C-alpha positions in Angstrom: 34.7 3.6 -57.3 34.6 5.3 -60.7 32.5 3.5 -63.3 35.5 3.1 -65.7 37.6 1.5 -63.0 34.8 -0.8 -62.1 34.4 -1.8 -65.8 38.1 -2.6 -66.1 38.1 -4.6 -62.9 35.0 -6.6 -64.0 36.6 -7.3 -67.4 39.8 -8.6 -65.8 37.7 -10.8 -63.5 36.0 -12.4 -66.6 39.4 -12.8 -68.4 41.6 -14.0 -65.5 39.6 -14.8 -62.4 40.4 -13.1 -59.0 40.4 -13.6 -55.3 38.6 -11.0 -53.2 39.9 -10.7 -49.7 41.3 -8.4 -47.1 44.8 -6.7 -47.1 45.9 -4.5 -44.2 42.2 -4.2 -43.2 41.1 -3.0 -46.6 39.1 -4.8 -49.4 41.5 -6.1 -52.0 41.7 -8.2 -55.2 44.5 -10.7 -56.0 45.1 -12.3 -59.4 46.7 -15.6 -59.9 48.5 -16.7 -56.8 50.2 -13.4 -56.1 51.4 -12.7 -52.6 50.5 -9.0 -52.9 47.1 -7.7 -54.1 46.6 -6.4 -57.6 44.2 -3.7 -56.3 43.4 -2.4 -52.8 40.2 -0.5 -52.3 39.6 2.2 -49.7 36.9 0.1 -48.0 37.6 -1.0 -44.4 36.7 -4.6 -44.0 35.9 -4.0 -40.3 32.8 -2.0 -41.3 31.3 -4.9 -43.3 28.9 -7.4 -41.8 30.6 -10.2 -39.7 29.6 -12.9 -42.2 31.2 -11.0 -45.1 34.4 -10.4 -43.0 34.7 -14.1 -42.4 34.3 -14.8 -46.1 36.9 -12.2 -47.0 39.4 -13.8 -44.5 39.2 -17.0 -46.4 39.0 -15.3 -49.8 36.2 -15.2 -52.3 37.1 -16.7 -55.6 35.5 -14.9 -58.6 35.6 -17.0 -61.8 32.1 -16.8 -63.3 28.7 -15.0 -63.3 27.5 -16.6 -60.1 30.7 -15.4 -58.4 30.3 -12.0 -59.9 26.7 -11.7 -58.6 28.0 -12.6 -55.1 30.6 -9.8 -55.5 28.0 -7.4 -56.6 25.9 -8.3 -53.5 29.0 -7.6 -51.4 29.3 -4.2 -53.2 25.8 -3.4 -52.2 26.7 -4.0 -48.5 29.7 -1.8 -48.9 27.6 0.9 -50.5 25.4 1.0 -47.4 28.3 1.9 -45.1 
């Protein structure tokens, strides 16, 4: 992901809060209670560790720094793919 896009996504997370999950097998972000994702990333969820896949099925809420740190840890597992 390009750095500028990452910065915009992180800024939106701090302003609005998001739900990180899976959409059609890809990593995706939802805002508010939208039915369709705001952003779908080209990262196949099936390639992530099983524990991360389970978390994404239920959705990972991102509202604060602790949640963001958890997201960044997930990003590190994606980067190892």
